C-alpha angles and dihedrals in degrees: 000000000000093000092047089057092048091046093053090055096043093047090056089063133071110285098243093041091054090046091055092045090053092050090048091051091050090050088055097050104271089139090073088068089067107059105206102215087185116163121239108254105162121198132174117222128165088000091298125119113231119191088214134356099244117096142174112257122229119265102055097075102028096163101038093244094130102045094118093045094047092048090062092062095074102257117159089218141358131223120199130191150005084216127176131203093255129031115263134180098224126220126335119279138285090056106138124066134181122215099188095174087064099032087240142132131204118199138176096177095146102215095300104185144135095248135261097285092056090050092052092053089050092051090049091052094050124094093216116128099173132098109307123187119196116206117208134195142166129269113257093239093053108098113244090240088060096043093111090067091060094047093047092048090054092045091054091051101044103035095098093048101044130086086199135356124229122202109207110210095150112068109122091207101073110070114248095002096120091058086074089071094071147058124334092349091061093043093052094044094049091048093053093044093051093047090053093044092053092050094047093045092052092049093048096041093230138086115248106191118234115220129186120212113212135186125258090225097077120121123238091257091050091050091054093048093047092046091053091051093047092052095046092051091046095236111183100224147346130221115214107223164009131188120306134238091213120099101201110158098010103064095112098040126102107271089011092125097045114127120252138057123322124218136170132059098341089058094059100088094048094042091050092047093052092043090054091048092052093045091052093046094047093042095199096311092113126023117243126214113208122218134165135073099015107152099142143028089257090057091054092046090052090058089051091051090051089056108272116148092197137008135211132203134203117141091035088059089056093052101033104028130217092319087076090070093057092043092052093048091048090052094052115106108223090190096058 
């Protein structure tokens, strides 16, 4: 009831204005108004203990300003970012669009963030002691062929603060970024990432899992090739997936043809299909985190049945509110 009232007000405002208002409210303790009442359903994935398998996806709290507020909503883990080495403003506005008739969002934000050093200060200020993933990307003005330098710079900076590190090579809103998912570019990037991870882990005396976030738009052949590379390089996990460039189901809606990545309910079928393909190709050798189109407990449970070890929500949280977290945790089968 409370969230429905807040939603009606927020949805009457410009998309990015309402987004910033929500983040501001979370920074100032609004999360306490939504008691989580989430059951304890512990799972262990990538050697990390999660109090429950439902997490916040990257993109909502890019700068880590709302870690305390988000932690009060009952998530089993949080993921902040995507963060880049240097601050950048992102793409020109407008760049965020609601499609309420389809429970969907389209964004072309472009990794707008305050930079990795700001994020680190925010993490240090927070009181959160749970599982925290930090999602890293490249600056838009860094050539794709030099992208590894940005990822490695961020890894060096965040290693001590992260429970796990996510390398985002799948946003459709940074030109050329998705080419890093394939072929020699992926092989070279994974090799450099793993070398740096090993060195940093040894120095810190602890393992910080390395996770790759991939797009849902990959073909079956691309899934097989990527899965082979992930296994050979001993990557700790894979997130499937990011937003999609497809517009299935929203073509005729207002904003349906806006450029950028689409998330929300229309993404579910494609996200589930790609999740299933990765789970079959990896065959349990690497845990998979399922993202995309979760707007109910049944949606979360479906991703578990397809092979996901954990799930994350973002757009569903916008449309359904904090109650979605509890519903998704309740639907999870701890015996599976």
